[in-house]
PyMOL Python script that loads the backbone (N, CA, C, O; Angstrom):
from pymol import cmd

cmd.read_pdbstr("""\
ATOM      1  N   MET A   1       4.055  14.294   7.633  1.00  0.00           N
ATOM      2  CA  MET A   1       4.120  13.422   6.811  1.00  0.00           C
ATOM      3  C   MET A   1       5.782  13.225   5.931  1.00  0.00           C
ATOM      4  O   MET A   1       6.529  14.128   5.554  1.00  0.00           O
ATOM      5  N   THR A   2       5.919  12.118   5.840  1.00  0.00           N
ATOM      6  CA  THR A   2       7.133  12.291   4.315  1.00  0.00           C
ATOM      7  C   THR A   2       6.801  11.324   3.510  1.00  0.00           C
ATOM      8  O   THR A   2       6.249  10.313   3.945  1.00  0.00           O
ATOM      9  N   VAL A   3       7.174  11.540   1.822  1.00  0.00           N
ATOM     10  CA  VAL A   3       6.706  10.887   0.951  1.00  0.00           C
ATOM     11  C   VAL A   3       7.782  10.884   0.490  1.00  0.00           C
ATOM     12  O   VAL A   3       8.550  11.843   0.415  1.00  0.00           O
ATOM     13  N   TRP A   4       8.007   9.423   0.007  1.00  0.00           N
ATOM     14  CA  TRP A   4       9.014   8.977  -0.861  1.00  0.00           C
ATOM     15  C   TRP A   4       8.723   8.631  -2.399  1.00  0.00           C
ATOM     16  O   TRP A   4       8.019   7.730  -2.854  1.00  0.00           O
ATOM     17  N   PRO A   5       9.443   9.575  -3.042  1.00  0.00           N
ATOM     18  CA  PRO A   5       8.775   9.107  -4.447  1.00  0.00           C
ATOM     19  C   PRO A   5       9.381   7.567  -4.435  1.00  0.00           C
ATOM     20  O   PRO A   5      10.358   7.076  -3.870  1.00  0.00           O
ATOM     21  N   ALA A   6       8.216   6.945  -5.438  1.00  0.00           N
ATOM     22  CA  ALA A   6       8.658   5.762  -5.797  1.00  0.00           C
ATOM     23  C   ALA A   6       9.972   5.111  -6.383  1.00  0.00           C
ATOM     24  O   ALA A   6      10.366   3.960  -6.195  1.00  0.00           O
ATOM     25  N   GLU A   7      10.494   5.990  -7.049  1.00  0.00           N
ATOM     26  CA  GLU A   7      11.680   5.674  -7.980  1.00  0.00           C
ATOM     27  C   GLU A   7      12.695   5.700  -7.148  1.00  0.00           C
ATOM     28  O   GLU A   7      13.768   5.231  -7.527  1.00  0.00           O
ATOM     29  N   GLN A   8      12.545   6.338  -5.644  1.00  0.00           N
ATOM     30  CA  GLN A   8      13.854   6.022  -4.424  1.00  0.00           C
ATOM     31  C   GLN A   8      13.947   4.410  -4.157  1.00  0.00           C
ATOM     32  O   GLN A   8      14.924   3.784  -3.747  1.00  0.00           O
ATOM     33  N   VAL A   9      12.848   3.991  -4.453  1.00  0.00           N
ATOM     34  CA  VAL A   9      12.264   2.846  -3.554  1.00  0.00           C
ATOM     35  C   VAL A   9      11.898   1.197  -4.384  1.00  0.00           C
ATOM     36  O   VAL A   9      10.753   0.792  -4.585  1.00  0.00           O
ATOM     37  N   LYS A  10      12.865   0.625  -4.674  1.00  0.00           N
ATOM     38  CA  LYS A  10      12.903  -0.615  -4.892  1.00  0.00           C
ATOM     39  C   LYS A  10      11.904  -1.393  -4.204  1.00  0.00           C
ATOM     40  O   LYS A  10      10.977  -1.918  -4.822  1.00  0.00           O
ATOM     41  N   LEU A  11      12.064  -1.507  -2.787  1.00  0.00           N
ATOM     42  CA  LEU A  11      11.575  -3.014  -2.345  1.00  0.00           C
ATOM     43  C   LEU A  11      10.588  -2.234  -1.325  1.00  0.00           C
ATOM     44  O   LEU A  11      11.224  -1.328  -0.786  1.00  0.00           O
ATOM     45  N   VAL A  12       9.591  -2.271  -0.996  1.00  0.00           N
ATOM     46  CA  VAL A  12       8.896  -1.932   0.215  1.00  0.00           C
ATOM     47  C   VAL A  12       8.328  -2.954   0.921  1.00  0.00           C
ATOM     48  O   VAL A  12       7.451  -3.649   0.407  1.00  0.00           O
ATOM     49  N   ASN A  13       8.901  -3.216   2.563  1.00  0.00           N
ATOM     50  CA  ASN A  13       7.516  -4.410   3.435  1.00  0.00           C
ATOM     51  C   ASN A  13       6.842  -3.573   3.825  1.00  0.00           C
ATOM     52  O   ASN A  13       7.046  -2.377   4.032  1.00  0.00           O
ATOM     53  N   LEU A  14       5.815  -4.337   3.962  1.00  0.00           N
ATOM     54  CA  LEU A  14       4.027  -3.264   4.575  1.00  0.00           C
ATOM     55  C   LEU A  14       3.925  -4.582   5.392  1.00  0.00           C
ATOM     56  O   LEU A  14       3.992  -5.779   5.113  1.00  0.00           O
ATOM     57  N   ASP A  15       3.761  -3.958   6.357  1.00  0.00           N
ATOM     58  CA  ASP A  15       2.657  -4.668   7.609  1.00  0.00           C
ATOM     59  C   ASP A  15       1.143  -4.148   8.029  1.00  0.00           C
ATOM     60  O   ASP A  15       0.672  -3.296   7.275  1.00  0.00           O
ATOM     61  N   CYS A  16       0.546  -4.454   8.851  1.00  0.00           N
ATOM     62  CA  CYS A  16      -0.757  -3.947   9.166  1.00  0.00           C
ATOM     63  C   CYS A  16      -1.115  -3.594   7.905  1.00  0.00           C
ATOM     64  O   CYS A  16      -1.585  -2.457   7.923  1.00  0.00           O
ATOM     65  N   TYR A  17      -1.096  -4.161   6.610  1.00  0.00           N
ATOM     66  CA  TYR A  17      -1.332  -4.026   5.057  1.00  0.00           C
ATOM     67  C   TYR A  17      -2.963  -4.271   4.893  1.00  0.00           C
ATOM     68  O   TYR A  17      -3.827  -4.791   5.599  1.00  0.00           O
ATOM     69  N   ASN A  18      -2.939  -3.703   3.749  1.00  0.00           N
ATOM     70  CA  ASN A  18      -4.537  -3.772   2.890  1.00  0.00           C
ATOM     71  C   ASN A  18      -4.439  -3.545   1.500  1.00  0.00           C
ATOM     72  O   ASN A  18      -3.507  -2.877   1.052  1.00  0.00           O
ATOM     73  N   ILE A  19      -5.454  -4.115   0.652  1.00  0.00           N
ATOM     74  CA  ILE A  19      -5.586  -3.851  -0.771  1.00  0.00           C
ATOM     75  C   ILE A  19      -7.048  -2.964  -0.904  1.00  0.00           C
ATOM     76  O   ILE A  19      -8.202  -3.220  -0.562  1.00  0.00           O
ATOM     77  N   ILE A  20      -6.411  -1.798  -1.572  1.00  0.00           N
ATOM     78  CA  ILE A  20      -7.962  -1.272  -1.550  1.00  0.00           C
ATOM     79  C   ILE A  20      -8.114  -0.993  -2.921  1.00  0.00           C
ATOM     80  O   ILE A  20      -7.118  -1.086  -3.639  1.00  0.00           O
ATOM     81  N   GLU A  21      -9.500  -0.574  -3.534  1.00  0.00           N
ATOM     82  CA  GLU A  21      -9.752  -0.638  -4.962  1.00  0.00           C
ATOM     83  C   GLU A  21     -10.129   0.621  -4.996  1.00  0.00           C
ATOM     84  O   GLU A  21     -11.084   0.762  -4.232  1.00  0.00           O
ATOM     85  N   TRP A  22      -9.645   2.241  -5.853  1.00  0.00           N
ATOM     86  CA  TRP A  22      -9.975   2.967  -5.933  1.00  0.00           C
ATOM     87  C   TRP A  22      -9.340   3.401  -7.369  1.00  0.00           C
ATOM     88  O   TRP A  22      -8.398   2.886  -7.970  1.00  0.00           O
ATOM     89  N   GLU A  23     -10.032   4.344  -7.672  1.00  0.00           N
ATOM     90  CA  GLU A  23      -9.705   5.058  -8.981  1.00  0.00           C
ATOM     91  C   GLU A  23      -9.349   4.426 -10.195  1.00  0.00           C
ATOM     92  O   GLU A  23      -8.350   4.721 -10.852  1.00  0.00           O
ATOM     93  N   GLY A  24     -10.259   3.466 -10.516  1.00  0.00           N
ATOM     94  CA  GLY A  24     -10.179   2.689 -11.096  1.00  0.00           C
ATOM     95  C   GLY A  24      -8.668   1.334 -10.916  1.00  0.00           C
ATOM     96  O   GLY A  24      -8.234   0.696 -11.875  1.00  0.00           O
ATOM     97  N   GLY A  25      -8.271   1.238  -9.812  1.00  0.00           N
ATOM     98  CA  GLY A  25      -7.416   0.271  -9.740  1.00  0.00           C
ATOM     99  C   GLY A  25      -7.266  -0.150  -8.775  1.00  0.00           C
ATOM    100  O   GLY A  25      -7.975   0.393  -7.927  1.00  0.00           O
ATOM    101  N   THR A  26      -6.225  -1.443  -8.163  1.00  0.00           N
ATOM    102  CA  THR A  26      -6.100  -1.808  -6.331  1.00  0.00           C
ATOM    103  C   THR A  26      -4.264  -1.242  -6.184  1.00  0.00           C
ATOM    104  O   THR A  26      -3.243  -1.156  -6.865  1.00  0.00           O
ATOM    105  N   HIS A  27      -4.766  -0.979  -4.829  1.00  0.00           N
ATOM    106  CA  HIS A  27      -3.518  -0.336  -4.459  1.00  0.00           C
ATOM    107  C   HIS A  27      -2.944  -1.195  -3.135  1.00  0.00           C
ATOM    108  O   HIS A  27      -3.805  -1.651  -2.383  1.00  0.00           O
ATOM    109  N   PHE A  28      -1.749  -1.401  -2.861  1.00  0.00           N
ATOM    110  CA  PHE A  28      -1.057  -1.398  -1.572  1.00  0.00           C
ATOM    111  C   PHE A  28      -1.188  -0.358  -0.412  1.00  0.00           C
ATOM    112  O   PHE A  28      -0.595   0.721  -0.383  1.00  0.00           O
ATOM    113  N   ILE A  29      -2.122  -0.872   0.624  1.00  0.00           N
ATOM    114  CA  ILE A  29      -1.963   0.422   1.675  1.00  0.00           C
ATOM    115  C   ILE A  29      -1.241  -0.218   2.559  1.00  0.00           C
ATOM    116  O   ILE A  29      -1.207  -1.431   2.354  1.00  0.00           O
ATOM    117  N   GLY A  30      -0.398   0.309   3.855  1.00  0.00           N
ATOM    118  CA  GLY A  30       0.519  -0.234   4.643  1.00  0.00           C
ATOM    119  C   GLY A  30       1.370   0.641   5.716  1.00  0.00           C
ATOM    120  O   GLY A  30       1.147   1.823   5.978  1.00  0.00           O
ATOM    121  N   ASN A  31       2.070   0.083   6.107  1.00  0.00           N
ATOM    122  CA  ASN A  31       3.020   0.291   7.004  1.00  0.00           C
ATOM    123  C   ASN A  31       3.763  -0.207   6.704  1.00  0.00           C
ATOM    124  O   ASN A  31       3.824  -1.436   6.727  1.00  0.00           O
ATOM    125  N   ASP A  32       4.975   0.849   6.142  1.00  0.00           N
ATOM    126  CA  ASP A  32       6.348   0.675   5.860  1.00  0.00           C
ATOM    127  C   ASP A  32       7.189  -0.151   6.624  1.00  0.00           C
ATOM    128  O   ASP A  32       7.508   0.406   7.675  1.00  0.00           O
ATOM    129  N   MET A  33       7.434  -0.729   6.552  1.00  0.00           N
ATOM    130  CA  MET A  33       8.814  -1.469   7.841  1.00  0.00           C
ATOM    131  C   MET A  33      10.140  -1.054   7.878  1.00  0.00           C
ATOM    132  O   MET A  33      10.910  -1.239   8.820  1.00  0.00           O
ATOM    133  N   ASP A  34      10.417  -0.429   6.719  1.00  0.00           N
ATOM    134  CA  ASP A  34      11.343   0.207   6.714  1.00  0.00           C
ATOM    135  C   ASP A  34      11.984   1.779   6.672  1.00  0.00           C
ATOM    136  O   ASP A  34      13.137   2.185   6.526  1.00  0.00           O
ATOM    137  N   ARG A  35      10.357   2.640   6.918  1.00  0.00           N
ATOM    138  CA  ARG A  35      10.739   3.959   6.606  1.00  0.00           C
ATOM    139  C   ARG A  35      10.018   4.691   7.597  1.00  0.00           C
ATOM    140  O   ARG A  35       9.938   5.919   7.618  1.00  0.00           O
ATOM    141  N   TYR A  36       9.224   3.501   8.846  1.00  0.00           N
ATOM    142  CA  TYR A  36       8.514   3.602   9.438  1.00  0.00           C
ATOM    143  C   TYR A  36       7.459   4.590   9.511  1.00  0.00           C
ATOM    144  O   TYR A  36       7.463   5.464  10.378  1.00  0.00           O
ATOM    145  N   GLY A  37       6.291   4.452   8.373  1.00  0.00           N
ATOM    146  CA  GLY A  37       5.537   5.313   8.319  1.00  0.00           C
ATOM    147  C   GLY A  37       4.234   4.662   6.815  1.00  0.00           C
ATOM    148  O   GLY A  37       4.560   3.849   5.949  1.00  0.00           O
ATOM    149  N   ALA A  38       2.997   5.249   6.923  1.00  0.00           N
ATOM    150  CA  ALA A  38       2.151   4.878   6.154  1.00  0.00           C
ATOM    151  C   ALA A  38       2.982   4.723   4.799  1.00  0.00           C
ATOM    152  O   ALA A  38       4.167   5.034   4.681  1.00  0.00           O
ATOM    153  N   ARG A  39       2.228   4.228   3.866  1.00  0.00           N
ATOM    154  CA  ARG A  39       2.497   4.207   2.347  1.00  0.00           C
ATOM    155  C   ARG A  39       1.243   3.535   1.538  1.00  0.00           C
ATOM    156  O   ARG A  39       0.554   2.556   1.825  1.00  0.00           O
ATOM    157  N   VAL A  40       1.197   4.605   0.196  1.00  0.00           N
ATOM    158  CA  VAL A  40       0.270   3.415  -0.453  1.00  0.00           C
ATOM    159  C   VAL A  40       1.073   3.741  -1.556  1.00  0.00           C
ATOM    160  O   VAL A  40       1.913   4.633  -1.678  1.00  0.00           O
ATOM    161  N   SER A  41       0.563   2.610  -2.584  1.00  0.00           N
ATOM    162  CA  SER A  41       1.513   2.599  -3.761  1.00  0.00           C
ATOM    163  C   SER A  41       0.728   2.925  -4.798  1.00  0.00           C
ATOM    164  O   SER A  41      -0.468   2.851  -4.515  1.00  0.00           O
ATOM    165  N   THR A  42       1.008   3.320  -6.091  1.00  0.00           N
ATOM    166  CA  THR A  42       0.644   3.382  -7.074  1.00  0.00           C
ATOM    167  C   THR A  42      -0.042   1.684  -8.215  1.00  0.00           C
ATOM    168  O   THR A  42       0.454   0.558  -8.237  1.00  0.00           O
ATOM    169  N   LYS A  43      -0.715   1.972  -8.630  1.00  0.00           N
ATOM    170  CA  LYS A  43      -1.920   0.692  -8.689  1.00  0.00           C
ATOM    171  C   LYS A  43      -0.860  -0.389  -9.038  1.00  0.00           C
ATOM    172  O   LYS A  43       0.261  -0.133  -9.476  1.00  0.00           O
ATOM    173  N   ILE A  44      -1.488  -1.966  -8.723  1.00  0.00           N
ATOM    174  CA  ILE A  44      -0.791  -2.413  -8.586  1.00  0.00           C
ATOM    175  C   ILE A  44      -0.965  -3.503 -10.053  1.00  0.00           C
ATOM    176  O   ILE A  44      -2.015  -3.995 -10.465  1.00  0.00           O
ATOM    177  N   GLN A  45       0.428  -3.663 -10.636  1.00  0.00           N
ATOM    178  CA  GLN A  45       0.543  -4.958 -11.817  1.00  0.00           C
ATOM    179  C   GLN A  45      -0.142  -5.976 -12.115  1.00  0.00           C
ATOM    180  O   GLN A  45      -1.133  -6.303 -12.768  1.00  0.00           O
ATOM    181  N   GLU A  46       1.335  -6.752 -10.900  1.00  0.00           N
ATOM    182  CA  GLU A  46       0.481  -7.980 -10.354  1.00  0.00           C
ATOM    183  C   GLU A  46       1.001  -8.481  -9.284  1.00  0.00           C
ATOM    184  O   GLU A  46       2.156  -8.143  -9.027  1.00  0.00           O
ATOM    185  N   TYR A  47       0.296  -9.426  -8.360  1.00  0.00           N
ATOM    186  CA  TYR A  47       0.331  -9.561  -7.333  1.00  0.00           C
ATOM    187  C   TYR A  47       0.518 -11.345  -7.245  1.00  0.00           C
ATOM    188  O   TYR A  47       0.155 -11.967  -8.244  1.00  0.00           O
ATOM    189  N   ASP A  48       0.939 -11.939  -6.352  1.00  0.00           N
ATOM    190  CA  ASP A  48       0.718 -13.510  -5.576  1.00  0.00           C
ATOM    191  C   ASP A  48       0.464 -13.215  -4.784  1.00  0.00           C
ATOM    192  O   ASP A  48       0.921 -12.169  -4.324  1.00  0.00           O
ATOM    193  N   GLU A  49      -0.692 -14.187  -3.949  1.00  0.00           N
ATOM    194  CA  GLU A  49      -1.284 -14.356  -3.080  1.00  0.00           C
ATOM    195  C   GLU A  49      -0.291 -15.250  -2.113  1.00  0.00           C
ATOM    196  O   GLU A  49      -0.042 -15.037  -0.927  1.00  0.00           O
ATOM    197  N   GLU A  50       0.150 -16.192  -2.860  1.00  0.00           N
ATOM    198  CA  GLU A  50       0.796 -17.515  -2.295  1.00  0.00           C
ATOM    199  C   GLU A  50       2.556 -16.622  -1.563  1.00  0.00           C
ATOM    200  O   GLU A  50       3.223 -16.935  -0.577  1.00  0.00           O
ATOM    201  N   THR A  51       2.669 -16.007  -2.123  1.00  0.00           N
ATOM    202  CA  THR A  51       4.000 -15.343  -1.484  1.00  0.00           C
ATOM    203  C   THR A  51       3.416 -14.203  -0.889  1.00  0.00           C
ATOM    204  O   THR A  51       3.654 -14.087   0.313  1.00  0.00           O
ATOM    205  N   LYS A  52       2.691 -13.303  -1.426  1.00  0.00           N
ATOM    206  CA  LYS A  52       2.075 -12.229  -0.775  1.00  0.00           C
ATOM    207  C   LYS A  52       3.566 -10.660  -1.440  1.00  0.00           C
ATOM    208  O   LYS A  52       4.102  -9.694  -0.897  1.00  0.00           O
ATOM    209  N   ARG A  53       3.604 -11.151  -2.482  1.00  0.00           N
ATOM    210  CA  ARG A  53       4.422 -10.355  -2.996  1.00  0.00           C
ATOM    211  C   ARG A  53       3.945  -9.508  -4.602  1.00  0.00           C
ATOM    212  O   ARG A  53       4.204 -10.188  -5.595  1.00  0.00           O
ATOM    213  N   GLY A  54       3.439  -8.433  -4.813  1.00  0.00           N
ATOM    214  CA  GLY A  54       3.582  -7.916  -6.164  1.00  0.00           C
ATOM    215  C   GLY A  54       4.213  -6.294  -5.761  1.00  0.00           C
ATOM    216  O   GLY A  54       4.704  -5.699  -4.802  1.00  0.00           O
ATOM    217  N   MET A  55       3.731  -6.000  -7.553  1.00  0.00           N
ATOM    218  CA  MET A  55       4.562  -4.978  -7.972  1.00  0.00           C
ATOM    219  C   MET A  55       3.494  -4.419  -8.644  1.00  0.00           C
ATOM    220  O   MET A  55       2.591  -4.921  -9.314  1.00  0.00           O
ATOM    221  N   SER A  56       3.907  -2.713  -8.186  1.00  0.00           N
ATOM    222  CA  SER A  56       2.845  -1.489  -8.682  1.00  0.00           C
ATOM    223  C   SER A  56       3.428  -1.459 -10.110  1.00  0.00           C
ATOM    224  O   SER A  56       4.165  -2.131 -10.831  1.00  0.00           O
ATOM    225  N   ALA A  57       2.579  -0.123 -10.140  1.00  0.00           N
ATOM    226  CA  ALA A  57       2.618   0.496 -11.351  1.00  0.00           C
ATOM    227  C   ALA A  57       4.118   1.065 -12.515  1.00  0.00           C
ATOM    228  O   ALA A  57       4.367   1.070 -13.721  1.00  0.00           O
ATOM    229  N   SER A  58       4.942   1.576 -10.925  1.00  0.00           N
ATOM    230  CA  SER A  58       6.065   2.626 -10.735  1.00  0.00           C
ATOM    231  C   SER A  58       7.431   1.505 -10.935  1.00  0.00           C
ATOM    232  O   SER A  58       8.552   1.870 -11.290  1.00  0.00           O
ATOM    233  N   LYS A  59       7.073   0.203 -10.644  1.00  0.00           N
ATOM    234  CA  LYS A  59       7.846  -1.015 -10.463  1.00  0.00           C
ATOM    235  C   LYS A  59       8.634  -0.994  -9.506  1.00  0.00           C
ATOM    236  O   LYS A  59       9.820  -1.274  -9.676  1.00  0.00           O
ATOM    237  N   THR A  60       8.098  -0.630  -8.206  1.00  0.00           N
ATOM    238  CA  THR A  60       8.574  -1.207  -6.826  1.00  0.00           C
ATOM    239  C   THR A  60       7.719  -2.333  -6.933  1.00  0.00           C
ATOM    240  O   THR A  60       6.785  -2.583  -7.694  1.00  0.00           O
ATOM    241  N   MET A  61       8.313  -3.034  -5.883  1.00  0.00           N
ATOM    242  CA  MET A  61       7.865  -4.208  -5.555  1.00  0.00           C
ATOM    243  C   MET A  61       7.574  -4.142  -4.342  1.00  0.00           C
ATOM    244  O   MET A  61       8.027  -3.214  -3.672  1.00  0.00           O
ATOM    245  N   TYR A  62       6.498  -5.407  -3.600  1.00  0.00           N
ATOM    246  CA  TYR A  62       6.211  -4.807  -2.351  1.00  0.00           C
ATOM    247  C   TYR A  62       5.549  -5.993  -1.321  1.00  0.00           C
ATOM    248  O   TYR A  62       4.405  -6.431  -1.447  1.00  0.00           O
ATOM    249  N   GLN A  63       6.476  -6.396  -0.324  1.00  0.00           N
ATOM    250  CA  GLN A  63       6.283  -7.243   0.717  1.00  0.00           C
ATOM    251  C   GLN A  63       5.103  -7.271   1.184  1.00  0.00           C
ATOM    252  O   GLN A  63       4.655  -6.217   1.636  1.00  0.00           O
ATOM    253  N   LEU A  64       4.614  -7.986   1.196  1.00  0.00           N
ATOM    254  CA  LEU A  64       3.116  -8.241   2.431  1.00  0.00           C
ATOM    255  C   LEU A  64       3.686  -8.808   3.419  1.00  0.00           C
ATOM    256  O   LEU A  64       4.420  -9.747   3.109  1.00  0.00           O
ATOM    257  N   HIS A  65       3.567  -8.459   4.947  1.00  0.00           N
ATOM    258  CA  HIS A  65       4.464  -9.379   5.792  1.00  0.00           C
ATOM    259  C   HIS A  65       3.159 -10.159   7.222  1.00  0.00           C
ATOM    260  O   HIS A  65       3.768  -9.737   8.204  1.00  0.00           O
ATOM    261  N   GLY A  66       2.472 -10.584   7.560  1.00  0.00           N
ATOM    262  CA  GLY A  66       1.611 -10.644   8.523  1.00  0.00           C
ATOM    263  C   GLY A  66       0.081 -11.087   8.222  1.00  0.00           C
ATOM    264  O   GLY A  66      -0.284 -11.984   7.462  1.00  0.00           O
ATOM    265  N   TYR A  67      -0.673 -10.279   8.968  1.00  0.00           N
ATOM    266  CA  TYR A  67      -1.975 -10.127   8.458  1.00  0.00           C
ATOM    267  C   TYR A  67      -2.343  -9.171   7.812  1.00  0.00           C
ATOM    268  O   TYR A  67      -1.419  -8.365   7.699  1.00  0.00           O
ATOM    269  N   PRO A  68      -3.894  -8.630   6.978  1.00  0.00           N
ATOM    270  CA  PRO A  68      -4.357  -7.711   6.786  1.00  0.00           C
ATOM    271  C   PRO A  68      -4.937  -7.483   8.158  1.00  0.00           C
ATOM    272  O   PRO A  68      -5.377  -8.020   9.174  1.00  0.00           O
ATOM    273  N   GLY A  69      -4.560  -5.923   7.320  1.00  0.00           N
ATOM    274  CA  GLY A  69      -5.358  -4.613   8.572  1.00  0.00           C
ATOM    275  C   GLY A  69      -4.789  -3.435   8.254  1.00  0.00           C
ATOM    276  O   GLY A  69      -4.095  -3.382   7.239  1.00  0.00           O
ATOM    277  N   LEU A  70      -4.973  -2.329   9.031  1.00  0.00           N
ATOM    278  CA  LEU A  70      -4.720  -0.928   9.153  1.00  0.00           C
ATOM    279  C   LEU A  70      -4.319  -0.209   9.926  1.00  0.00           C
ATOM    280  O   LEU A  70      -5.218   0.513  10.357  1.00  0.00           O
ATOM    281  N   ASP A  71      -3.212   0.011  10.423  1.00  0.00           N
ATOM    282  CA  ASP A  71      -2.980   0.700  11.859  1.00  0.00           C
ATOM    283  C   ASP A  71      -2.890   1.985  11.632  1.00  0.00           C
ATOM    284  O   ASP A  71      -2.752   2.371  10.471  1.00  0.00           O
ATOM    285  N   ALA A  72      -2.956   2.961  12.773  1.00  0.00           N
ATOM    286  CA  ALA A  72      -3.477   4.350  12.972  1.00  0.00           C
ATOM    287  C   ALA A  72      -2.645   5.396  11.766  1.00  0.00           C
ATOM    288  O   ALA A  72      -3.110   6.401  11.228  1.00  0.00           O
ATOM    289  N   ASP A  73      -1.681   4.959  11.627  1.00  0.00           N
ATOM    290  CA  ASP A  73      -0.828   5.656  10.504  1.00  0.00           C
ATOM    291  C   ASP A  73      -1.505   5.539   9.030  1.00  0.00           C
ATOM    292  O   ASP A  73      -1.903   6.591   8.528  1.00  0.00           O
ATOM    293  N   ALA A  74      -1.621   4.638   8.492  1.00  0.00           N
ATOM    294  CA  ALA A  74      -2.556   3.764   7.454  1.00  0.00           C
ATOM    295  C   ALA A  74      -4.046   4.450   7.223  1.00  0.00           C
ATOM    296  O   ALA A  74      -4.603   4.728   6.161  1.00  0.00           O
ATOM    297  N   ARG A  75      -4.581   4.658   8.843  1.00  0.00           N
ATOM    298  CA  ARG A  75      -6.361   4.537   8.458  1.00  0.00           C
ATOM    299  C   ARG A  75      -5.874   6.436   8.166  1.00  0.00           C
ATOM    300  O   ARG A  75      -6.519   7.025   7.298  1.00  0.00           O
ATOM    301  N   TYR A  76      -5.213   6.904   8.624  1.00  0.00           N
ATOM    302  CA  TYR A  76      -4.633   8.523   8.450  1.00  0.00           C
ATOM    303  C   TYR A  76      -4.691   8.904   6.926  1.00  0.00           C
ATOM    304  O   TYR A  76      -5.265   9.747   6.238  1.00  0.00           O
ATOM    305  N   LEU A  77      -3.686   7.716   6.713  1.00  0.00           N
ATOM    306  CA  LEU A  77      -3.203   8.234   5.014  1.00  0.00           C
ATOM    307  C   LEU A  77      -4.476   7.854   4.228  1.00  0.00           C
ATOM    308  O   LEU A  77      -4.958   8.240   3.163  1.00  0.00           O
ATOM    309  N   LEU A  78      -4.658   7.399   4.698  1.00  0.00           N
ATOM    310  CA  LEU A  78      -6.135   6.379   3.814  1.00  0.00           C
ATOM    311  C   LEU A  78      -7.396   7.687   3.962  1.00  0.00           C
ATOM    312  O   LEU A  78      -7.972   8.132   2.969  1.00  0.00           O
ATOM    313  N   SER A  79      -7.663   8.157   5.338  1.00  0.00           N
ATOM    314  CA  SER A  79      -8.581   9.015   5.487  1.00  0.00           C
ATOM    315  C   SER A  79      -8.247  10.492   4.073  1.00  0.00           C
ATOM    316  O   SER A  79      -9.018  10.891   3.200  1.00  0.00           O
ATOM    317  N   ARG A  80      -6.995  10.889   4.359  1.00  0.00           N
ATOM    318  CA  ARG A  80      -6.319  12.466   3.435  1.00  0.00           C
ATOM    319  C   ARG A  80      -6.015  11.149   1.986  1.00  0.00           C
ATOM    320  O   ARG A  80      -7.133  11.370   1.520  1.00  0.00           O
ATOM    321  N   ILE A  81      -5.636  10.438   1.346  1.00  0.00           N
ATOM    322  CA  ILE A  81      -6.511  10.243   0.196  1.00  0.00           C
ATOM    323  C   ILE A  81      -7.580   9.699  -0.173  1.00  0.00           C
ATOM    324  O   ILE A  81      -7.670   9.075  -1.231  1.00  0.00           O
ATOM    325  N   THR A  82      -8.256   9.814   0.408  1.00  0.00           N
ATOM    326  CA  THR A  82      -9.721   9.535   0.069  1.00  0.00           C
ATOM    327  C   THR A  82     -10.488  10.065   0.113  1.00  0.00           C
ATOM    328  O   THR A  82     -11.528   9.682  -0.423  1.00  0.00           O
ATOM    329  N   GLU A  83     -10.380  11.635   0.997  1.00  0.00           N
ATOM    330  CA  GLU A  83     -11.262  12.689   1.394  1.00  0.00           C
ATOM    331  C   GLU A  83     -12.899  12.602  -0.094  1.00  0.00           C
ATOM    332  O   GLU A  83     -14.124  12.692  -0.014  1.00  0.00           O
ATOM    333  N   LYS A  84     -12.097  12.431  -1.010  1.00  0.00           N
ATOM    334  CA  LYS A  84     -13.290  12.882  -2.324  1.00  0.00           C
ATOM    335  C   LYS A  84     -13.284  11.773  -3.726  1.00  0.00           C
ATOM    336  O   LYS A  84     -13.697  11.853  -4.883  1.00  0.00           O
ATOM    337  N   ILE A  85     -12.632  10.810  -2.972  1.00  0.00           N
ATOM    338  CA  ILE A  85     -13.158   9.456  -3.789  1.00  0.00           C
ATOM    339  C   ILE A  85     -13.530   8.639  -2.456  1.00  0.00           C
ATOM    340  O   ILE A  85     -13.352   8.705  -1.240  1.00  0.00           O
ATOM    341  N   LYS A  86     -14.467   7.425  -3.902  1.00  0.00           N
ATOM    342  CA  LYS A  86     -14.639   6.336  -2.371  1.00  0.00           C
ATOM    343  C   LYS A  86     -13.980   5.324  -3.199  1.00  0.00           C
ATOM    344  O   LYS A  86     -13.858   5.225  -4.420  1.00  0.00           O
ATOM    345  N   TYR A  87     -13.416   4.280  -1.791  1.00  0.00           N
ATOM    346  CA  TYR A  87     -12.424   3.144  -1.752  1.00  0.00           C
ATOM    347  C   TYR A  87     -13.219   1.774  -1.355  1.00  0.00           C
ATOM    348  O   TYR A  87     -14.395   1.778  -0.991  1.00  0.00           O
ATOM    349  N   THR A  88     -12.510   0.741  -1.462  1.00  0.00           N
ATOM    350  CA  THR A  88     -13.085  -0.551  -1.210  1.00  0.00           C
ATOM    351  C   THR A  88     -12.334  -1.099  -0.473  1.00  0.00           C
ATOM    352  O   THR A  88     -11.269  -0.958  -1.073  1.00  0.00           O
ATOM    353  N   LEU A  89     -12.057  -1.786   0.668  1.00  0.00           N
ATOM    354  CA  LEU A  89     -10.861  -2.836   1.884  1.00  0.00           C
ATOM    355  C   LEU A  89     -10.976  -4.176   0.558  1.00  0.00           C
ATOM    356  O   LEU A  89     -12.008  -4.842   0.641  1.00  0.00           O
ATOM    357  N   ARG A  90     -10.303  -4.446  -0.239  1.00  0.00           N
ATOM    358  CA  ARG A  90     -10.424  -5.809  -0.500  1.00  0.00           C
ATOM    359  C   ARG A  90      -9.804  -6.969   0.580  1.00  0.00           C
ATOM    360  O   ARG A  90      -9.032  -7.793   0.090  1.00  0.00           O
ATOM    361  N   TRP A  91     -10.052  -7.044   1.747  1.00  0.00           N
ATOM    362  CA  TRP A  91     -10.001  -8.068   2.970  1.00  0.00           C
ATOM    363  C   TRP A  91     -10.302  -7.565   3.638  1.00  0.00           C
ATOM    364  O   TRP A  91     -10.402  -8.038   4.770  1.00  0.00           O
TER     365      TRP A  91
END
""", "prot")
cmd.dss("prot")
cmd.show_as("cartoon", "prot")
cmd.util.cbc("prot")
cmd.orient("prot")
């Protein structure tokens, strides 16, 4: 699995996305449409539900496309990052 440092990416387009709550914050998770793999954000700092656009703590903008859900890659990533912590799907 490739890890993309947040400072290298300024806009992330996600489909098959969800918003999860863990480690005291909310995070975007989904399929990175431009880099073809699952991605999870740093904590969400702001989010506009109407435009489905938000910014994470790393100042990366996330644009959500389509409807909430999680594909196989995102489910795998979610299982790897949450092995020791509890999470809650927001949608």
